[in-house]
N, C-alpha and C positions, 0 to 999 in steps of 0.2 A: 186090734182086738182088745177088749177090756175084760178082765176077769175079776171076780170077787174071791178073796181068800177067806175062808171061814176058819178061825183060830179056836181050837178047843179051849174051854175055860181054864183048864190046868194041863197044858200039854206036857207029855212025858219028855219029849225032846224039843228044845227051843230052837226054832228056825230063825235065821236072821233075814230080815227084810230091809229094803232101802228105807232109811230114816226110822228104823225101829226104835232107836233111842228116844226120838221125839214122840212117836206114836204111843210108846209105853207111858211116857209122862202124861200125854193127853188122856189116855184111858185111865190112868191113876187119878187124875183130876176129876174125870167123869164119875169114877167109882166113889170118890169122896162126896161129891155132890149128891149122888143117888143114895148113899148110905145116910146122909144127913137129912135130905128132904123126903126120901121115899118116892113113891109114884103118885100120880093123881093131879099134878099141877099142869098148867099150860106150858107149851114149849118155851115161851119167852122167859118164864121164871127160871127154867133150867139153863137157858142161854145166859142170863144175867149172872147166875151163880157160877157157871162154868168160867165166865170171863174173870171173875174174882179169883178162882182157883188157878187159872192160867197165869194171871199176874203174879200170884204167890209162887208159882213154879218158874217164874222168870222166862216164860215163853212169849215171844213177840207174836202178836196176832192183830188181825183186822176183823172186826165184826160187821156183818151185814154189808160186805163188799159187793157193790153192784158191778156186774160184768156184762158186756154185750154178748149176744148170741148171734151167730152169723149163719146164713144159708146161701150157698153159692156166691160167697163174697159179699153179700148184702146183709147189713145189720137188720135183724127182724125183731129185735126186742132185747130185753135185759133180764137178768136173774140175779138175785142176791144170794151169795153163799153165806151160810150161817157164820162160819169162821174160815179164814185163811191164816194158817199158822206157819210162822217162820218162812213165809213166802213159798212154801213147798207143799203143804198138806191142807187139803180141803176137808172140812168137817161139816157134815150135815146132821142136824139134830132132829129127832122125832120124839113125840110124847104120846104114843099110841099103845094100846094093850097088846097088839100083835103086829109085828113087822110083816108086810106083805111084799110080794114080788114087785109091785109098782113102786114101792119105796126104794128098793134096791135099784131098779131100773132108772129111777129119777136120779139117784146119787151117781150112778155110773154115767149117765148122760151129762151131768154137771162136770164130772171129772174130765170127760172128753171135751166139752165145750170150753172149759177153762185151761185146757192143754196142760194138765197136771198129771203126774205119774201116780201119786199116792193120795188116798182119801180114807176117811172113816165115816161110817154111818153109825150113829149112836142113838139108841132108843131108851128114854127114861120112863116110858109109860107102863112097863111091865113091873112085876114085883122084884125081878132081878134085872140089873142093867144088861142091855144087849148091845153088842158092837160087832161091826163087820169091817174088816180091813179091805180096802179096795185098791187094786193094783192094775195100772194100765200096762198091758203086755203088748209089745210090738213084735210081730213075727215077720220074718222075711219070707216073701213069696218065691220060693225056689223049688 
C-alpha cells in the first residue's frame, strides 16, 4: 500500500522520515527555484533550474530516467521519471495552477512502478511552491 504524507508548511513538531535529510535538501532547492522564477513557466524550465540547484547542493541525480513498466511480468511500456536522486528518491514535477488527485495518483503509481520507497511531488505552477512527500508503506497481512 502506498500513502502520501502531507507535511504542514511549518510543522510544530518535526517528524523524521526515511531520507528526510535528502528530501529537505531537494525541497530547499525547489524553494530557491520558485522564489527566483516564480510561477508561470513550463515544467521543463523548472526542471532545468532544479537540476542546477541540485548540482550546487551536491546531490547526485539522473534526469529524465526512462524506466520500464511491467504488467504480469511483461514489459508494456516505459515512463520517464523527472528526477531520480541519490538512487533513492523519485521526484515528479508539475507546473499547474492546482494539483489534482490525478497528479498524486500518477506520482504514487510511478513510485510503485519504480519500486522505490520515497518520492516527492513538487508543483511550481501555483503562487506558492507546493510539495507532497510520498511514502510507500508496506503492511503485513496478518
